Backbone as CSV, one residue per row, in Angstrom:
resi,resn,N_x,N_y,N_z,CA_x,CA_y,CA_z,C_x,C_y,C_z
1,GLU,-25.739,-22.304,18.221,-24.394,-21.744,17.683,-24.101,-20.193,17.864
2,SER,-25.383,-19.657,17.824,-25.034,-18.017,18.338,-26.591,-17.589,18.322
3,ARG,-26.812,-16.425,18.830,-27.927,-15.530,19.306,-28.765,-15.757,18.061
4,ALA,-28.171,-15.304,16.761,-28.829,-15.188,15.469,-29.378,-16.254,14.988
5,ILE,-28.852,-17.468,14.973,-29.619,-18.710,15.025,-30.776,-18.961,15.767
6,GLN,-30.438,-18.697,17.077,-31.508,-18.859,18.041,-32.716,-17.909,17.761
7,GLU,-32.512,-16.766,17.293,-33.723,-16.077,17.002,-34.155,-16.160,15.758
8,LEU,-33.373,-16.981,14.734,-34.296,-17.602,13.547,-34.985,-18.572,14.019
9,LEU,-34.605,-19.399,14.771,-35.382,-20.675,15.321,-36.757,-20.339,15.916
10,MET,-36.625,-19.431,16.854,-37.952,-18.689,17.641,-38.819,-17.942,16.690
11,ARG,-38.149,-17.602,15.422,-39.190,-16.683,14.318,-39.948,-18.299,13.598
12,GLN,-39.385,-19.267,13.616,-39.873,-20.392,12.741,-40.867,-21.404,13.712
13,GLY,-40.956,-20.960,15.184,-41.961,-21.486,16.093,-41.328,-21.964,17.208
14,MET,-39.856,-22.141,17.232,-39.332,-22.907,18.577,-39.813,-21.982,19.613
15,ALA,-40.201,-22.866,20.641,-40.247,-22.103,22.085,-38.572,-21.688,22.745
16,GLU,-38.718,-20.241,23.173,-37.428,-19.707,23.640,-36.487,-20.711,24.587
17,ALA,-37.605,-21.433,25.430,-37.042,-21.942,26.619,-36.245,-23.425,25.967
18,LYS,-36.461,-23.633,24.768,-36.082,-24.861,24.433,-34.784,-24.489,23.380
19,ALA,-34.339,-23.170,23.545,-33.268,-23.085,22.542,-31.986,-22.445,23.592
20,VAL,-30.895,-23.096,23.479,-29.930,-22.914,24.455,-28.599,-22.476,23.381
21,VAL,-28.206,-21.102,23.430,-26.936,-20.764,22.792,-25.708,-21.160,23.434
22,ILE,-24.728,-22.002,22.539,-23.556,-22.536,22.934,-22.686,-22.271,21.719
23,TYR,-21.758,-21.453,22.079,-20.999,-21.136,20.706,-20.152,-22.142,20.384
24,ASP,-19.735,-22.160,19.087,-18.643,-22.899,18.755,-17.548,-22.673,19.496
25,GLY,-16.590,-24.041,20.072,-15.602,-23.564,20.625,-14.014,-23.858,19.418
26,ILE,-13.201,-23.409,19.686,-12.121,-23.517,19.015,-10.706,-24.212,19.667
27,ASP,-10.229,-25.170,18.962,-9.291,-25.659,19.629,-7.893,-24.811,19.143
28,PHE,-7.481,-23.894,20.068,-6.120,-23.475,19.772,-5.092,-24.113,19.254
29,GLU,-4.857,-25.092,20.044,-3.868,-25.795,19.636,-3.507,-26.385,18.123
30,LYS,-4.806,-26.479,17.468,-4.847,-26.861,15.902,-4.318,-25.463,15.267
31,ILE,-4.350,-24.222,15.626,-4.185,-22.660,14.968,-2.819,-22.774,15.022
32,ALA,-2.141,-22.989,14.041,-0.455,-22.843,14.173,-0.388,-22.422,12.394
33,ALA,0.337,-21.300,12.007,1.177,-21.170,10.844,2.366,-22.207,10.659
34,GLU,2.347,-22.334,9.421,3.581,-23.372,9.053,4.042,-22.608,8.208
35,SER,3.783,-21.445,7.626,4.894,-20.400,6.638,5.031,-19.203,7.468
36,THR,6.090,-18.603,7.278,6.071,-17.452,8.133,5.484,-16.027,6.861
37,PRO,4.970,-15.086,7.588,4.799,-13.817,6.774,5.476,-13.677,5.393
38,GLU,7.068,-13.686,6.029,7.951,-13.417,4.588,8.061,-14.353,3.495
39,SER,7.814,-15.511,3.813,7.537,-16.630,2.808,6.359,-16.164,1.926
40,ILE,5.420,-16.074,2.461,3.916,-15.597,1.911,4.324,-14.404,0.807
41,ARG,5.160,-13.384,1.499,5.204,-12.305,0.897,6.359,-12.416,-0.354
42,ALA,7.209,-13.625,-0.305,8.242,-13.907,-1.204,7.549,-14.675,-2.423
43,ALA,6.376,-15.535,-1.888,5.946,-16.395,-3.154,5.075,-15.591,-3.847
44,TYR,4.383,-14.252,-3.433,3.761,-13.507,-4.222,4.210,-12.302,-4.625
45,GLY,5.683,-12.150,-4.499,6.283,-10.841,-4.781,5.677,-9.694,-4.411
46,ILE,5.391,-9.926,-2.706,5.188,-8.528,-2.014,6.509,-7.949,-1.537
47,GLY,6.682,-6.673,-1.656,7.857,-6.252,-0.534,7.308,-6.071,0.726
48,ASN,8.410,-6.257,1.294,8.465,-6.210,2.862,7.722,-4.761,3.767
49,LYS,7.419,-3.539,2.772,7.036,-2.733,3.267,5.526,-2.085,2.830
50,GLU,5.049,-3.227,1.771,3.707,-3.100,1.301,2.635,-3.481,2.299
51,PRO,1.666,-2.577,2.479,0.531,-3.459,3.486,-0.008,-4.745,3.006
52,ILE,-0.803,-5.465,3.790,-1.560,-6.636,2.951,-2.844,-6.790,3.736
53,ILE,-3.620,-6.793,3.199,-5.332,-6.973,3.591,-5.818,-8.077,2.871
54,GLY,-6.744,-8.653,3.594,-7.469,-10.083,2.857,-8.675,-10.406,3.548
55,VAL,-9.292,-11.342,2.722,-10.644,-12.044,3.044,-10.099,-13.657,2.971
56,VAL,-10.710,-14.237,4.188,-10.409,-15.938,4.123,-11.994,-16.460,3.936
57,GLY,-12.174,-16.900,2.956,-13.693,-17.497,2.893,-13.657,-18.073,1.201
58,ASN,-14.637,-18.817,0.937,-15.148,-18.966,-0.315,-15.397,-18.156,-1.088
59,ILE,-15.136,-17.793,-2.447,-15.191,-16.696,-3.450,-16.843,-16.821,-3.770
60,LYS,-17.599,-16.187,-2.949,-19.130,-16.087,-3.070,-19.456,-14.978,-2.881
61,GLN,-20.618,-14.296,-3.777,-21.207,-12.952,-3.941,-21.674,-12.760,-2.473
62,TRP,-22.032,-13.319,-1.472,-22.665,-13.037,-0.295,-21.469,-12.775,0.535
63,LYS,-20.460,-13.463,0.300,-19.042,-13.093,1.364,-18.644,-11.489,0.970
64,GLY,-18.635,-11.124,0.162,-18.626,-9.618,-0.014,-17.119,-9.286,-0.637
65,GLN,-16.815,-10.082,-1.365,-15.370,-10.170,-1.608,-15.243,-8.710,-2.409
66,GLU,-16.501,-8.561,-3.164,-16.422,-7.330,-4.044,-16.224,-5.700,-3.394
67,THR,-16.932,-5.833,-2.087,-16.645,-4.439,-1.170,-15.111,-4.385,-0.994
68,VAL,-14.429,-5.482,-0.654,-12.779,-5.299,-0.505,-12.221,-4.950,-1.558
69,VAL,-12.471,-5.519,-3.000,-11.856,-5.257,-4.123,-11.618,-3.788,-4.190
70,ARG,-13.040,-3.118,-4.123,-13.420,-1.591,-4.419,-12.716,-0.859,-3.139
71,ALA,-12.813,-1.217,-1.888,-11.947,-0.767,-1.161,-10.447,-0.429,-1.464
72,THR,-9.701,-1.461,-2.039,-8.654,-1.690,-2.243,-8.096,-0.673,-3.352
73,ALA,-9.051,-0.243,-4.047,-8.966,0.806,-5.053,-8.754,2.226,-4.554
74,ILE,-9.575,2.027,-3.621,-9.401,3.505,-2.682,-8.264,3.636,-2.200
75,LEU,-8.003,2.610,-1.314,-6.417,2.735,-0.300,-5.445,2.744,-1.399
76,LYS,-5.473,2.456,-2.779,-4.194,2.419,-3.340,-3.574,3.939,-3.944
77,SER,-4.467,4.879,-3.411,-3.911,6.129,-3.567,-2.796,6.475,-2.567
78,ASP,-3.186,5.845,-1.508,-2.053,6.239,-0.381,-1.082,5.132,-0.047
79,TRP,-1.120,3.953,-0.609,-0.556,2.708,-0.588,-0.367,1.792,-2.124
80,PRO,0.634,2.649,-2.760,0.292,2.165,-4.568,0.722,0.612,-4.602
81,GLY,1.034,0.130,-3.370,1.409,-1.385,-3.253,1.069,-2.085,-2.743
82,ILE,-0.427,-1.931,-1.959,-1.132,-2.726,-1.077,-1.634,-4.018,-1.991
83,ARG,-1.546,-5.033,-0.951,-2.116,-6.087,-1.554,-3.185,-6.421,-0.841
84,CYS,-4.247,-7.312,-1.650,-5.268,-8.023,-1.155,-5.780,-9.474,-1.300
85,LEU,-5.334,-10.016,-0.651,-5.340,-11.639,-0.801,-6.592,-11.770,-0.572
86,LEU,-7.459,-13.068,-1.463,-8.684,-13.129,-1.286,-8.387,-14.641,-1.223
87,VAL,-8.465,-15.191,-0.047,-8.076,-16.751,0.010,-9.215,-17.489,0.159
88,GLY,-9.240,-18.529,-0.563,-10.669,-19.360,-0.822,-10.800,-19.751,-2.193
89,GLY,-11.655,-20.969,-1.944,-11.591,-21.809,-3.280,-12.545,-21.202,-4.439
90,THR,-12.199,-21.111,-5.513,-13.019,-20.419,-6.613,-12.375,-21.293,-7.705
91,THR,-13.133,-20.937,-9.067,-12.738,-21.386,-10.235,-12.637,-20.355,-11.313
92,GLU,-11.760,-20.631,-12.351,-11.846,-19.741,-13.188,-12.859,-19.297,-13.936
93,GLY,-13.885,-20.296,-14.018,-15.001,-19.987,-14.905,-16.017,-19.570,-14.095
94,ASP,-15.972,-19.484,-12.999,-16.915,-18.909,-12.063,-17.584,-17.415,-12.083
95,PRO,-18.724,-17.093,-12.187,-19.207,-15.765,-12.689,-18.872,-14.757,-12.092
96,TYR,-18.910,-14.911,-10.449,-18.448,-14.299,-9.377,-17.110,-13.721,-9.646
97,ARG,-15.969,-14.542,-9.921,-14.889,-14.265,-10.050,-14.555,-13.664,-11.023
98,LYS,-15.115,-13.885,-12.106,-15.083,-13.127,-13.275,-15.379,-11.277,-13.223
99,ARG,-16.448,-11.613,-12.228,-16.636,-10.039,-12.297,-15.678,-9.406,-11.210
100,LEU,-15.113,-9.988,-10.192,-13.947,-9.594,-9.348,-12.960,-8.965,-10.304
101,ASN,-12.819,-10.017,-11.104,-11.426,-9.516,-12.209,-11.786,-8.340,-13.145
102,SER,-12.867,-8.528,-13.613,-13.280,-7.398,-14.435,-13.436,-6.020,-13.578
103,ILE,-13.704,-6.113,-12.274,-13.792,-4.735,-11.555,-12.323,-4.346,-11.316
104,SER,-11.271,-5.385,-10.859,-10.130,-4.904,-10.764,-9.725,-4.524,-11.868
105,GLU,-9.599,-4.979,-13.156,-9.290,-4.321,-14.157,-9.729,-2.874,-14.675
106,GLU,-10.925,-2.595,-14.230,-11.470,-1.704,-14.510,-11.098,-0.306,-13.617
107,LEU,-10.745,-0.710,-12.222,-10.366,0.127,-11.374,-8.762,0.458,-11.339
108,GLY,-8.080,-0.471,-12.345,-6.559,-0.209,-12.309,-5.824,-0.853,-11.153
109,ILE,-6.406,-2.005,-10.550,-5.883,-2.588,-9.138,-5.525,-4.364,-9.745
110,ARG,-5.375,-4.491,-10.963,-5.446,-6.213,-10.956,-4.243,-6.360,-10.545
111,ASP,-3.050,-5.850,-10.384,-1.708,-6.356,-9.866,-2.043,-6.599,-8.259
112,ASN,-2.927,-5.470,-7.824,-3.360,-5.597,-6.325,-3.953,-6.590,-5.699
113,ILE,-4.941,-7.239,-6.390,-5.728,-8.206,-6.072,-5.018,-9.609,-6.517
114,ILE,-4.889,-10.455,-5.203,-4.317,-11.861,-5.425,-5.209,-12.906,-5.245
115,PHE,-5.810,-13.606,-5.862,-6.547,-15.058,-5.876,-5.511,-15.846,-5.385
116,THR,-5.562,-16.488,-4.181,-4.781,-17.589,-3.688,-5.500,-18.971,-3.979
117,GLY,-6.698,-18.998,-4.129,-7.468,-20.465,-4.507,-7.242,-20.928,-2.945
118,PHE,-7.844,-22.200,-3.005,-8.417,-23.036,-1.688,-6.849,-23.236,-1.213
119,GLN,-6.737,-23.267,0.131,-5.375,-23.351,1.200,-5.760,-24.282,2.271
120,LYS,-4.921,-25.237,2.236,-5.162,-26.069,3.499,-5.018,-25.384,4.886
121,ASN,-4.561,-24.534,4.883,-4.119,-23.818,6.021,-4.110,-22.348,6.190
122,PRO,-5.254,-21.809,5.802,-5.702,-20.446,5.535,-4.880,-19.558,6.721
123,VAL,-4.458,-19.965,7.751,-3.937,-19.025,8.793,-2.493,-18.738,8.357
124,ASP,-1.691,-19.283,7.591,-0.599,-19.080,7.028,-0.769,-17.325,6.127
125,PHE,-1.894,-17.552,5.477,-2.195,-16.285,4.796,-2.611,-15.145,5.778
126,MET,-3.364,-15.574,6.907,-3.694,-14.533,7.781,-2.938,-14.177,8.431
127,ASN,-2.010,-14.861,8.673,-0.406,-14.247,9.494,0.496,-13.335,8.873
128,ALA,0.017,-13.356,7.462,0.846,-12.358,6.897,0.001,-11.017,6.658
129,MET,-1.303,-10.777,7.049,-1.796,-9.619,6.642,-2.126,-8.745,7.755
130,ASP,-1.804,-7.542,7.372,-1.935,-6.611,8.589,-3.126,-5.946,9.350
131,VAL,-4.366,-6.429,8.114,-5.793,-6.608,8.428,-6.687,-7.243,7.886
132,VAL,-7.026,-8.177,8.827,-7.898,-8.870,8.270,-9.508,-8.720,8.146
133,ILE,-10.150,-8.937,7.020,-11.638,-8.390,7.073,-12.608,-9.628,6.653
134,HIS,-13.584,-9.404,7.307,-14.758,-10.250,7.223,-15.703,-9.526,6.542
135,SER,-16.265,-9.391,5.102,-16.947,-8.633,4.450,-18.307,-9.103,4.056
136,SER,-18.482,-10.065,4.656,-20.167,-10.901,4.363,-21.257,-9.550,4.314
137,ILE,-21.975,-9.771,3.131,-23.377,-8.842,2.975,-24.487,-9.562,3.375
138,GLU,-24.367,-10.930,3.598,-25.420,-11.429,4.626,-25.014,-12.029,5.764
139,PRO,-26.082,-12.106,6.752,-25.425,-12.665,8.047,-24.709,-14.278,8.168
140,GLU,-23.867,-14.111,8.571,-22.939,-15.507,9.069,-23.945,-15.852,10.543
141,PRO,-23.920,-17.326,10.236,-24.153,-18.050,11.682,-23.641,-17.630,12.891
142,PHE,-21.962,-17.641,12.422,-21.048,-17.325,13.660,-20.065,-16.626,13.001
143,GLY,-18.995,-17.491,12.421,-17.940,-16.892,11.805,-16.516,-17.202,12.379
144,MET,-16.021,-18.477,12.305,-14.862,-18.869,13.109,-13.520,-18.542,12.345
145,VAL,-13.755,-18.041,11.339,-12.407,-17.327,10.738,-11.974,-16.300,11.593
146,ASN,-12.920,-15.374,11.989,-12.840,-14.279,13.154,-12.209,-14.895,14.327
147,LEU,-12.545,-15.695,14.704,-11.972,-16.453,16.079,-10.389,-16.609,15.655
148,GLU,-10.110,-17.293,14.725,-8.746,-17.736,14.368,-8.039,-16.571,13.948
149,ALA,-8.499,-15.466,13.576,-7.779,-14.420,13.323,-7.555,-13.621,14.483
150,MET,-8.524,-13.466,15.288,-8.068,-12.965,16.765,-7.464,-13.708,17.664
151,TYR,-7.326,-15.132,17.350,-6.205,-16.049,18.272,-4.797,-15.786,17.642
152,MET,-4.723,-15.319,16.229,-3.436,-14.920,15.688,-2.903,-13.350,15.699
153,LYS,-3.973,-12.910,16.583,-3.266,-11.690,16.984,-3.541,-10.681,15.941
154,LYS,-4.606,-10.726,14.665,-4.990,-9.893,13.912,-5.938,-8.842,14.097
155,PRO,-5.651,-7.591,13.610,-6.929,-6.952,13.849,-7.903,-6.838,12.492
156,VAL,-9.322,-7.478,13.258,-10.207,-7.544,12.221,-11.227,-6.146,12.124
157,ILE,-11.632,-6.158,10.592,-12.678,-5.426,10.686,-13.892,-6.438,10.004
158,SER,-14.804,-6.165,10.452,-16.050,-7.110,10.038,-17.549,-6.346,9.791
159,THR,-18.081,-6.901,9.018,-19.676,-6.548,8.931,-20.187,-6.462,10.198
160,LYS,-21.164,-5.756,10.468,-21.916,-5.773,11.858,-23.373,-6.287,11.564
161,ILE,-23.502,-7.638,10.841,-24.473,-8.485,10.785,-24.112,-10.037,11.313
162,GLY,-25.400,-10.587,11.796,-25.107,-11.946,12.004,-24.106,-12.280,13.201
163,GLY,-23.540,-13.412,13.191,-22.521,-13.749,14.047,-21.508,-12.820,14.846
164,PRO,-21.085,-12.045,13.979,-19.800,-11.331,14.325,-20.188,-10.315,15.444
165,LEU,-21.451,-9.979,15.464,-21.955,-8.799,16.591,-21.752,-9.585,17.897
166,GLU,-21.810,-10.684,18.222,-21.719,-11.731,19.319,-20.224,-11.876,19.235
167,ILE,-19.538,-11.442,18.623,-18.042,-11.888,18.922,-17.121,-10.608,19.619
168,PHE,-17.271,-9.704,18.601,-16.574,-8.312,18.885,-17.319,-7.498,19.736
169,SER,-16.474,-6.909,20.585,-16.821,-5.596,21.247,-16.462,-4.408,19.989
170,ASP,-17.287,-3.711,19.727,-16.407,-2.539,18.544,-15.854,-1.717,19.168
171,GLY,-14.690,-1.460,18.215,-13.533,-0.725,18.547,-12.858,-1.038,19.712
172,ILE,-12.791,-2.012,20.213,-12.173,-2.675,21.504,-11.172,-3.567,21.081
173,ASP,-11.661,-5.093,20.171,-11.188,-6.112,20.191,-11.370,-6.483,18.741
174,GLY,-12.079,-5.360,18.028,-12.485,-5.585,16.451,-13.146,-4.413,16.181
175,ILE,-13.268,-4.096,14.741,-14.318,-3.121,14.315,-15.473,-3.538,13.579
176,LEU,-16.681,-2.967,13.827,-17.417,-3.202,13.194,-18.250,-2.179,12.311
177,ILE,-18.481,-2.860,11.142,-18.997,-1.554,10.070,-20.474,-1.922,9.393
178,GLU,-20.845,-1.318,8.747,-21.831,-1.817,7.826,-21.462,-2.087,6.743
179,PRO,-22.479,-3.355,6.273,-21.858,-4.253,5.099,-21.946,-3.544,3.354
180,GLY,-21.322,-3.758,2.754,-21.488,-3.241,1.370,-20.981,-2.040,1.067
181,ASN,-20.136,-1.640,1.709,-19.643,-0.172,1.689,-18.312,0.257,1.582
182,PRO,-17.711,0.052,0.265,-16.489,0.241,0.225,-15.401,1.506,0.773
183,GLU,-16.330,2.552,0.888,-15.754,3.829,1.167,-15.319,3.570,2.717
184,LEU,-16.336,3.530,3.463,-16.526,2.890,4.865,-15.128,2.008,5.201
185,LEU,-15.438,1.099,4.480,-14.545,-0.095,4.793,-13.148,0.437,4.309
186,ALA,-12.774,1.404,3.392,-11.254,1.406,3.278,-11.006,2.765,4.260
187,ALA,-11.841,3.500,4.905,-11.556,4.587,5.756,-11.063,3.949,6.925
188,ASN,-11.545,2.696,7.229,-11.045,1.872,8.734,-9.987,1.319,8.360
189,ILE,-9.640,0.649,7.328,-8.350,-0.053,6.892,-7.508,1.254,7.165
190,SER,-7.736,2.305,6.475,-6.564,3.461,6.393,-6.286,3.897,7.795
191,GLU,-7.297,3.895,8.442,-7.077,4.329,10.066,-5.927,3.349,10.939
192,LEU,-6.257,1.975,10.594,-5.530,0.998,11.330,-4.156,0.779,10.467
193,LEU,-4.157,1.202,9.510,-2.444,1.355,8.689,-2.105,2.290,9.048
194,LYS,-2.407,3.388,9.322,-1.840,4.531,9.854,-1.641,4.767,11.358
195,LYS,-2.232,3.948,12.093,-2.124,4.078,13.426,-1.651,2.592,14.067
196,PRO,-0.271,2.334,14.117,0.038,1.067,14.526,-0.297,0.885,16.076
197,GLU,-0.342,1.947,16.825,-0.774,1.861,18.151,-2.183,1.221,18.319
198,MET,-3.168,1.472,17.549,-4.502,1.327,17.646,-4.439,-0.273,17.084
199,ARG,-3.759,-0.416,16.172,-3.548,-2.114,15.588,-3.103,-2.969,16.964
200,GLU,-2.212,-2.396,17.555,-1.399,-3.226,18.736,-2.517,-3.369,19.714
201,SER,-3.396,-2.255,20.302,-4.508,-2.540,21.047,-5.026,-3.379,20.634
202,ILE,-5.733,-3.434,19.479,-7.145,-4.193,19.065,-6.828,-5.869,18.964
203,ARG,-5.380,-5.698,18.579,-4.983,-7.401,18.305,-4.637,-7.895,19.673
204,GLN,-4.217,-7.289,20.430,-3.831,-7.946,22.125,-5.329,-7.885,22.676
205,LYS,-5.970,-7.144,22.495,-7.506,-7.319,23.097,-8.326,-8.590,22.603
206,ALA,-8.120,-8.530,21.237,-8.859,-9.641,20.604,-8.180,-10.919,21.130
207,TYR,-6.977,-11.215,20.983,-6.493,-12.406,21.540,-6.906,-12.808,22.963
208,VAL,-6.917,-11.867,23.927,-7.047,-11.952,25.154,-8.805,-12.581,25.324
209,ALA,-9.983,-11.731,24.254,-11.035,-12.044,24.164,-11.523,-13.442,23.799
210,VAL,-10.773,-13.802,22.633,-11.101,-15.279,22.076,-10.521,-16.209,23.197
211,THR,-9.389,-16.134,23.812,-9.110,-17.251,24.565,-9.752,-17.086,25.859
212,ARG,-10.531,-16.245,26.450,-11.588,-16.159,27.451,-12.714,-16.801,27.330
213,LYS,-13.444,-16.455,25.916,-15.007,-16.731,26.088,-14.925,-17.740,25.024
214,PHE,-14.332,-18.103,23.845,-14.241,-19.278,23.092,-13.618,-20.142,22.730
215,GLY,-12.767,-20.838,23.886,-12.060,-22.252,23.898,-13.303,-23.240,23.635
216,ILE,-12.262,-24.154,23.295,-13.051,-25.435,22.867,-13.497,-25.977,24.279
217,GLY,-12.808,-26.069,25.661,-13.045,-26.408,26.900,-14.310,-26.109,27.342
218,SER,-14.476,-24.695,27.217,-15.738,-23.941,27.717,-17.105,-24.261,26.773
219,THR,-16.997,-24.772,25.532,-17.802,-25.157,24.816,-18.487,-26.821,25.331
220,VAL,-17.450,-27.514,25.626,-17.649,-28.583,25.958,-18.189,-28.716,27.523
221,ARG,-17.934,-28.076,28.356,-18.432,-27.974,29.561,-20.129,-27.429,29.744
222,LYS,-20.189,-26.609,28.774,-21.693,-26.053,28.449,-22.504,-27.295,28.197
223,ILE,-22.072,-27.952,27.012,-22.831,-28.922,26.499,-23.247,-30.214,27.540
224,GLN,-21.950,-30.288,28.204,-22.078,-31.028,29.448,-23.234,-30.882,30.544
225,ASP,-22.727,-29.459,30.638,-24.053,-28.860,31.632,-25.925,-29.571,31.102
226,ILE,-25.911,-29.132,29.996,-27.188,-29.368,29.330,-27.271,-30.807,29.318
227,TYR,-26.438,-32.011,29.085,-26.962,-33.273,29.094,-27.122,-33.546,30.656
228,ASP,-26.629,-32.878,31.542,-26.866,-33.187,33.063,-28.397,-32.720,33.360
229,LYS,-28.521,-31.568,32.677,-29.972,-31.171,33.162,-30.834,-32.060,32.693
230,VAL,-30.831,-32.301,31.542,-31.619,-33.286,30.698,-31.807,-34.739,31.132
231,CYS,-30.748,-35.270,31.874,-30.574,-36.259,32.623,-31.342,-36.468,33.982
232,ASN,-31.173,-35.128,34.662,-31.563,-35.468,35.723,-33.131,-34.751,35.812
233,THR,-33.910,-34.526,34.896,-35.260,-33.999,34.812,-36.116,-35.150,34.551
C-alpha cells in the first residue's frame, strides 16, 4: 500500500525482496460532488466571503482534529467568520468530541467549529473548503482522502508522517508540516488564504499529480505484472 507499510513489514521480519509497494488506486469516475459549495454554505449559515477549512475523517484523537481547532482560534483574529468543518463520524458522548467542544468554548470559537457528522459523500464538503487539512498526529498507512482532495483541485496541508510523504511534493502539489503544531498550521493556512495565486498553483499541480500517479488503472496494471511474474517463475 505504501513504503511506510513496507518498512513496517520489514522491521517485523519480512524480506525486502518479498515486499512490493503498489499504491491504492483511485477510481476518479466515482469522485463527484452532488452538492454545490453554495448549498453547503447555505445549509450551515456560512457567508459567501467567509473562508472554510476542514478535515475529513472519523473524529479520533490520532486524527489530530484538536490541532485544527486550535489553529482556527489563531486564524479568527484575521478572519472572524472563518469556519472549520469537521467531517466524520462521532457521537455526542464521545470523550474526544467533548474535549474538542470544551476547547472550542474556552477559545471562543464555538460558532466557528462545525461537526457535520458522518457524510455519505464527503466530497461535497471538501468541495466547499478553501483549504483541506490532513492533521493526523500518528502515521497514516496512505491517506485516500488526500487523493480525493487533490482530484477535487483543493490545496492540502498535511502532516509529514506516514503515507502523505509519498503523495505530496512539498510546496508544489501540497504542503507538508510537522504534526501537532497549531501555530505552524495556522501560519500555513493563513499564507494560502492570503495568496490566491499560491492556492491556484498548488491545486492545479495537485490535480496533475494525482491523475498521473494514483489512478486505478495504474494499480491494476502493477498488480497484473506481479501475477505475471509469479506465474512465470
